[in-house]
C-alpha positions in Angstrom: -82.1 -146.4 215.0 -84.9 -144.3 213.9 -84.9 -141.2 214.1 -88.0 -140.2 216.9 -89.3 -136.6 214.2 -90.2 -139.4 211.5 -92.4 -142.8 211.8 -93.6 -145.3 209.4 -97.0 -146.6 210.0 -99.4 -149.0 208.0 -101.7 -147.1 205.4 -104.7 -145.9 206.4 -106.0 -148.9 203.5 -104.5 -150.6 200.4 -105.1 -148.0 198.5 -104.6 -145.1 200.6 -101.0 -142.9 201.9 -100.8 -139.9 204.5 -98.2 -137.5 205.5 -99.0 -136.4 209.2 -97.0 -133.9 210.6 -97.0 -132.4 214.4 -95.0 -130.5 216.3 -91.4 -132.3 215.9 -92.9 -135.6 214.8 -93.8 -136.9 210.9 -95.5 -139.6 210.3 -95.4 -141.8 207.5 -98.7 -143.5 206.3 -98.0 -145.7 203.3 -96.3 -149.4 203.0 -92.6 -148.0 202.4 -90.0 -148.8 204.7 -88.5 -146.7 207.8 -84.8 -146.5 205.6 -86.7 -145.5 202.2 -88.3 -142.8 204.0 -85.6 -141.7 205.7 -83.4 -141.8 202.9 -85.5 -139.3 201.5 -86.3 -137.2 203.8 -82.7 -136.6 204.5 -82.5 -134.5 207.8 -85.1 -131.6 206.3 -88.1 -131.8 208.6 -90.5 -130.5 205.8 -89.3 -133.0 202.9 -92.3 -135.1 203.9 -94.5 -133.1 203.5 -92.6 -131.7 200.3 -92.9 -132.1 196.5 -90.2 -134.2 196.0 -91.1 -137.2 199.0 -94.8 -136.4 197.6 -94.2 -137.3 194.0 -92.2 -140.1 195.1 -94.7 -142.2 197.0 -97.8 -141.2 194.2 -95.0 -143.0 191.8 -94.9 -146.1 194.0 -98.0 -146.5 194.8 -99.9 -145.0 191.3 -101.7 -142.8 193.9 -102.2 -138.6 193.6 -101.4 -136.0 196.5 -104.2 -133.8 198.0 -104.1 -130.9 198.8 -101.5 -129.6 201.7 -103.8 -128.9 205.2 -104.2 -127.1 208.6 -105.8 -129.8 211.2 -107.2 -128.9 213.6 -109.1 -130.3 216.3 -111.3 -129.7 219.0 -113.3 -131.0 222.1 -117.2 -132.0 222.4 -119.8 -129.4 223.6 -123.2 -130.6 224.9 -126.3 -130.2 224.3 -127.7 -128.7 221.4 -126.5 -127.0 218.0 -126.3 -123.1 218.6 -128.0 -123.0 215.2 -131.1 -125.0 213.8 -130.2 -127.9 211.5 -132.5 -130.0 209.8 -131.0 -134.3 209.0 -130.8 -135.2 205.3 -130.0 -138.3 204.5 -128.2 -138.1 201.3 -127.3 -134.7 199.1 -125.9 -134.0 195.6 -124.1 -131.2 196.5 -120.0 -130.7 196.4 -119.3 -130.9 199.8 -121.1 -133.5 200.1 -120.2 -135.6 197.1 -116.5 -134.8 198.1 -117.1 -136.1 201.5 -118.1 -139.6 200.8 -114.8 -139.7 198.8 -112.9 -138.8 202.1 -114.4 -140.8 204.7 -117.2 -143.6 205.6 -120.6 -143.6 207.9 -121.1 -139.2 206.7 -124.3 -137.8 208.9 -125.6 -134.8 206.9 -127.6 -131.3 207.8 -128.7 -128.5 206.3 -128.5 -125.0 207.7 -130.5 -122.1 206.6 -127.6 -120.8 205.1 -125.2 -124.0 204.2 -124.8 -127.8 205.0 -122.5 -129.3 207.5 -120.5 -133.1 207.2 -119.5 -135.4 209.8 -117.7 -138.6 208.7 -115.6 -141.0 209.7 -111.4 -140.3 208.1 -108.2 -141.1 207.9 -108.3 -143.6 211.3 -111.4 -143.5 211.6 -111.2 -139.8 213.5 -114.6 -137.9 213.1 -113.7 -134.6 211.2 -116.3 -132.0 210.1 -117.1 -130.5 206.8 -119.0 -127.2 205.9 -120.2 -124.6 203.6 -121.3 -121.5 203.6 -123.8 -120.7 200.7 -122.0 -117.7 198.8 -124.9 -114.6 199.4 -124.6 -115.8 202.9 -120.2 -115.5 203.9 -118.3 -113.5 205.9 -121.2 -113.1 208.6 -120.4 -115.6 210.7 -121.8 -118.8 209.5 -119.2 -120.8 209.2 -118.5 -121.4 212.4 -121.9 -121.2 213.4 -121.9 -124.8 211.6 -118.6 -125.3 212.7 -119.3 -125.1 216.4 -122.6 -126.8 216.1 -120.3 -129.9 214.7 -118.6 -130.4 218.1 -122.3 -130.7 219.4 -123.3 -133.7 217.3 -120.7 -136.7 217.6 -121.3 -139.2 218.9 -119.6 -141.0 221.9 -117.9 -138.0 223.6 -115.3 -137.9 220.9 -113.1 -135.6 219.3 -113.3 -133.9 216.3 -111.5 -133.0 213.4 -111.0 -129.8 211.1 -108.5 -129.9 207.7 -108.4 -126.8 206.1 -105.7 -124.9 203.0 -103.5 -122.7 204.8 -104.7 -120.3 201.8 -108.8 -120.6 202.9 -108.4 -118.1 205.1 -112.1 -117.4 205.6 -112.9 -121.0 206.9 -109.4 -121.1 208.8 -110.2 -117.9 210.9 -114.0 -119.9 211.0 -112.7 -123.3 212.3 -110.6 -121.0 215.1 -113.4 -118.9 216.0 -115.2 -122.1 216.5 -113.1 -123.5 219.7 -110.9 -125.6 217.2 -107.0 -125.4 217.5 -104.0 -126.0 215.3 -102.6 -129.1 215.8 -100.6 -130.0 213.1 -100.6 -130.9 208.9 -101.7 -133.6 206.0 -101.3 -134.7 202.6 -103.9 -137.2 201.9 -102.8 -139.3 199.0 -105.2 -141.3 196.9 -106.5 -143.0 193.5 -107.5 -141.2 190.8 -108.2 -137.5 189.8 -111.6 -137.0 189.6 -112.3 -134.9 192.2 -108.9 -133.0 192.9 
């Protein structure tokens, strides 16, 4: 009988996989058997996000593991965003180009000091990404952009944010904007061009 802490579900698409961890529960979204995942993980709750497990997934599916990210979640907020934003049809900004690689239904906004991106990511959930102009960093603009995203989600849905644990500035911005850590994740995708 499968151990309740380890779950295997179908991959997000034919060319991707993911390992998502929550308190007491790890989900491996890949075309693998539960017995394969359990044998590789053993009794180690942290193993599925560790190098050995991720390397095995990379080798099996010819994918590349991305960053280990903290996953944060926030509910929607009513009314207009707290800062002026200008909707963009497209952008060559590296943050926007990266968003198109990871998300669908991508929407872009420019602020006076940065870029806000909202799109559908893993499992169709709404996700936020933002970037503050280097000259304006350290003055709360990241927090304002992250909070603005909570006003822009269609259908009163929650919004997710992902952040590398070492990116302390972005993590502080998400926390200050009301996002709550709920787990972690690693996405596996083809190619290495954008890592």
